[in-house]
C-alpha positions in Angstrom: 91.5 105.3 53.1 91.1 106.8 56.6 87.6 107.8 55.7 86.8 104.3 54.6 88.2 102.9 57.8 86.2 105.4 59.8 83.0 104.4 57.9 83.7 100.7 58.5 84.2 101.3 62.2 81.0 103.3 62.4 79.0 100.5 60.7 80.6 98.0 63.1 79.8 100.1 66.1 76.2 100.5 64.9 75.8 96.7 64.4 77.4 96.1 67.8 75.0 98.4 69.4 72.1 96.6 67.7 73.4 93.3 69.0 73.6 94.6 72.5 70.0 95.7 72.2 68.8 92.5 70.5 68.7 91.1 74.0 66.7 88.0 74.7 65.4 88.0 78.3 63.4 85.4 80.1 60.1 85.8 82.0 59.3 83.3 84.7 55.6 82.2 84.4 53.4 79.2 84.9 52.4 76.6 82.3 48.6 76.9 83.1 46.0 79.2 84.3 45.7 83.0 84.5 49.4 83.6 85.2 50.3 81.7 82.0 48.0 84.0 80.0 49.3 87.1 81.7 52.9 86.0 81.0 52.3 85.4 77.3 50.6 88.7 76.9 53.5 90.6 78.6 56.1 88.8 76.5 54.3 89.6 73.3 53.9 93.3 74.0 57.4 93.7 75.3 58.9 91.9 72.3 56.8 93.8 69.8 57.2 97.3 71.3 60.6 97.4 72.8 64.3 96.6 72.1 63.9 93.4 74.0 62.9 89.9 73.0 61.1 88.4 75.9 60.6 84.6 76.2 58.3 83.0 78.8 59.9 80.3 80.8 56.8 78.3 82.0 57.0 76.1 85.0 54.5 74.4 87.3 54.3 77.0 90.0 55.3 80.5 90.9 57.5 78.9 93.7 59.5 77.1 91.0 60.7 80.2 89.1 60.8 82.9 91.7 64.0 81.6 93.3 65.5 81.5 89.8 64.8 85.2 89.3 66.2 85.9 92.7 69.4 84.0 91.7 69.7 86.0 88.5 69.1 82.9 86.3 65.9 84.5 84.9 65.6 88.3 84.4 61.9 88.7 85.0 58.9 87.1 86.7 55.2 87.6 87.5 53.2 86.8 90.6 50.5 88.1 92.9 51.7 90.6 95.4 51.2 88.2 98.3 53.7 85.7 97.1 56.2 88.4 96.0 55.9 90.2 99.4 56.4 86.9 101.3 59.4 86.0 99.1 61.1 89.4 99.5 60.6 89.5 103.3 61.2 85.8 103.9 57.9 85.4 105.8 54.7 83.4 105.3 55.0 81.0 102.4 58.7 81.8 102.2 59.5 81.8 105.9 63.2 81.6 106.5 64.0 81.9 102.8 64.2 85.6 101.9 64.7 86.5 98.3 66.0 90.1 98.7 67.4 90.4 95.2 63.9 90.7 93.8 62.7 94.1 92.7 59.2 95.3 91.7 59.0 96.5 88.2 55.3 97.1 87.7 51.9 96.8 89.5 49.7 95.2 86.9 46.0 94.5 87.4 43.9 93.8 90.5 42.6 90.2 91.0 39.2 90.1 92.6 38.1 86.8 94.2 35.8 85.4 96.9 33.8 82.5 98.2 30.9 81.3 96.2 28.1 78.9 97.2 25.3 77.4 95.1 22.5 80.0 94.5 20.0 78.1 96.6 22.4 77.4 99.5 21.3 78.3 103.0 24.8 79.8 103.6 24.4 83.5 103.4 27.6 84.8 105.1 31.1 83.6 105.8 30.1 83.1 109.4 27.5 80.5 108.2 30.4 78.3 107.1 31.0 77.1 110.6 30.6 73.3 110.5 30.2 73.2 106.7 32.4 71.4 104.1 35.2 73.8 103.1 38.2 73.0 100.8 41.6 72.9 102.7 45.0 72.9 101.1 48.5 71.8 102.1 49.6 74.0 105.0 51.7 77.0 103.9 50.5 76.9 100.2 48.8 79.8 98.5 45.5 78.0 98.7 45.9 77.5 102.4 46.6 81.2 103.0 43.6 82.2 100.8 41.1 79.9 102.6 42.4 80.8 106.1 42.2 84.5 105.2 38.6 84.2 104.0 37.5 82.3 107.1 39.3 84.8 109.3 37.1 87.5 108.1 34.3 86.0 110.2 36.6 85.0 113.0 36.7 81.3 111.9 39.6 78.9 111.7 40.1 75.7 109.7 39.2 73.7 112.9 35.7 75.4 112.8 34.8 73.8 109.5 34.7 70.3 108.0 37.9 70.4 106.0 37.9 68.6 102.7 41.5 68.2 101.5 42.3 69.3 97.9 45.7 69.3 96.3 45.2 72.3 94.0 42.6 74.8 92.7 41.3 72.6 89.7 40.5 69.8 92.2 38.9 72.3 94.5 36.5 73.4 91.7 35.8 69.8 90.8 34.9 69.0 94.4 32.5 72.0 94.5 30.9 70.9 91.2 30.4 67.4 92.6 28.9 68.6 95.9 31.9 67.4 98.0 32.3 70.9 99.3 29.7 73.6 100.2 31.8 76.5 99.0 34.7 77.3 96.7 37.0 80.2 95.7 36.8 81.8 92.3 38.1 85.0 90.6 35.1 87.3 89.9 33.9 87.1 86.3 36.5 84.5 85.4 35.8 81.6 83.0 35.7 79.3 86.0 33.1 81.6 87.7 30.9 81.3 84.6 31.5 77.6 84.2 30.4 76.8 87.8 27.4 79.1 87.5 26.2 77.2 84.5 27.0 73.7 86.0 25.2 74.3 89.3 22.2 76.3 88.0 23.5 79.5 89.6 26.0 80.6 92.2 26.2 83.4 94.8 29.2 85.3 96.2 29.5 85.7 100.0 30.3 89.3 101.0 33.2 90.0 103.3 33.0 92.3 106.3 34.9 95.5 105.5 35.4 96.7 109.0 38.9 97.2 110.2 39.3 94.1 112.5 38.0 91.5 110.0 40.1 93.0 107.2 43.1 93.0 109.4 42.5 89.4 110.2 42.5 88.6 106.5 45.7 90.6 105.9 47.5 88.4 108.5 47.3 85.7 105.8 47.3 87.8 102.7 49.4 90.9 103.2 48.8 93.8 100.8 45.2 92.6 100.0 42.2 94.8 100.3 38.5 94.6 99.8 36.6 96.0 96.7 32.9 96.4 96.4 31.5 94.8 93.2 28.1 95.8 91.7 25.8 93.4 89.9 26.5 92.9 86.2 25.4 90.3 83.6 29.1 89.6 83.1 29.6 88.7 86.8 27.7 85.5 87.7 26.9 85.3 91.4 27.0 89.0 92.2 23.4 89.4 93.3 23.9 92.8 94.9 26.8 95.0 96.1 29.3 92.5 97.5 32.8 92.9 99.1 35.4 90.7 97.5 39.1 90.1 98.3 41.4 92.0 96.0 45.2 91.8 95.5 47.4 93.0 92.7 49.4 91.0 90.2 52.9 92.2 89.7 55.8 92.1 87.3 59.3 91.9 88.9 62.9 91.6 88.0 66.3 90.7 89.5 68.1 93.7 91.0 71.0 93.4 88.6 69.0 93.4 85.4 70.1 96.6 83.6 68.2 99.8 84.2 67.8 100.2 80.4 66.2 96.7 80.0 63.7 97.2 82.9 62.9 100.7 81.6 62.2 99.3 78.1 59.9 96.6 79.5 57.7 98.8 81.7 57.6 101.5 78.9 56.2 98.9 76.5 53.6 97.8 79.0 52.5 101.3 79.9 52.3 102.4 76.3 50.1 99.5 75.1 47.2 99.2 77.5 44.6 98.5 74.9 46.6 95.6 73.4 47.1 94.0 76.8 43.4 94.4 77.8 42.5 92.9 74.4 44.3 89.6 75.3 41.7 88.6 77.8 39.6 89.4 80.9 42.5 89.0 83.3 43.8 92.4 82.2 40.6 94.2 83.2 41.6 96.9 85.7 45.1 97.4 84.3 46.0 101.1 84.3 49.5 102.7 83.7 48.9 105.2 86.5 48.7 102.3 89.0 52.0 100.7 87.9 54.1 102.6 90.5 51.7 101.9 93.5 53.6 101.3 96.7 53.3 97.6 97.7 56.1 97.5 100.3 58.5 95.8 97.9 61.3 98.1 96.5 61.1 99.1 92.9 63.9 98.5 90.4 65.6 101.8 89.6 65.0 101.3 85.9 61.3 101.2 86.4 61.4 104.1 88.8 63.2 106.2 86.2 60.4 105.6 83.7 57.7 106.3 86.2 59.3 109.6 87.4 59.9 110.8 83.8 56.3 110.2 82.9 54.8 111.5 86.2 53.4 108.2 87.2 55.5 108.2 90.3 55.3 111.4 92.3 
């Protein structure tokens, strides 16, 4: 009888442990665009290859769900490093509203982007944009920071161009396609890059100046960004020769009180399934497990650090 009772207790404990690990966690993401695609890929891989079930909670903007992760209402989120850095430090786009309960879990892939002009345009450098029609966004938005950073590379400000107000990135691309602006911003090799190339009979990227002062001027608006040299490729419309483009990393983050075990499981699943992630779409190009622990000036969650130290990713 005592053996039977022990067996029942053992089975109950096993089931209870399974229930604890059948955790459903939420991932803050957007309902459209590249962030949405990245979020769905992360949720699928983590749910398939870990003890967690991850469900995307899709909202209009990163700014909508980032405070929810900081408040502990969502366990995880994704964003570019610029918005995460500003949120954690309470500067820039998040001035006066620090979100210091956010913790970096993984550095994902680099996003490479830049200014493009029509292929036959007389604009050959960022400096040539002086007096030209340039899209401008609501002050303090991500688009505003991007455009101001790009112009700053040539020592220009918004007052030096003909600003064409746009409410969001899709409208910005429409304005460029319609000829209302002389330049626009695209991710290198993205679907939008290819679409605009076809619609306009060819586009051309403008190269950024990689010297220290121009780069520093850009980083005033986009902290943690850097420049990458891109070589011509049939898959990269508008890259006519070696060109410097703006690069920043996308990140996966968590609330500080998410358990170490849960964060460990999530980053382990991502690191161990690179091919599956890359297979979900071109946004994952450049993802590499050895980059997941790169220092981006936002503190790591201890659960993530434990995995990176065990595997030698973090030295």
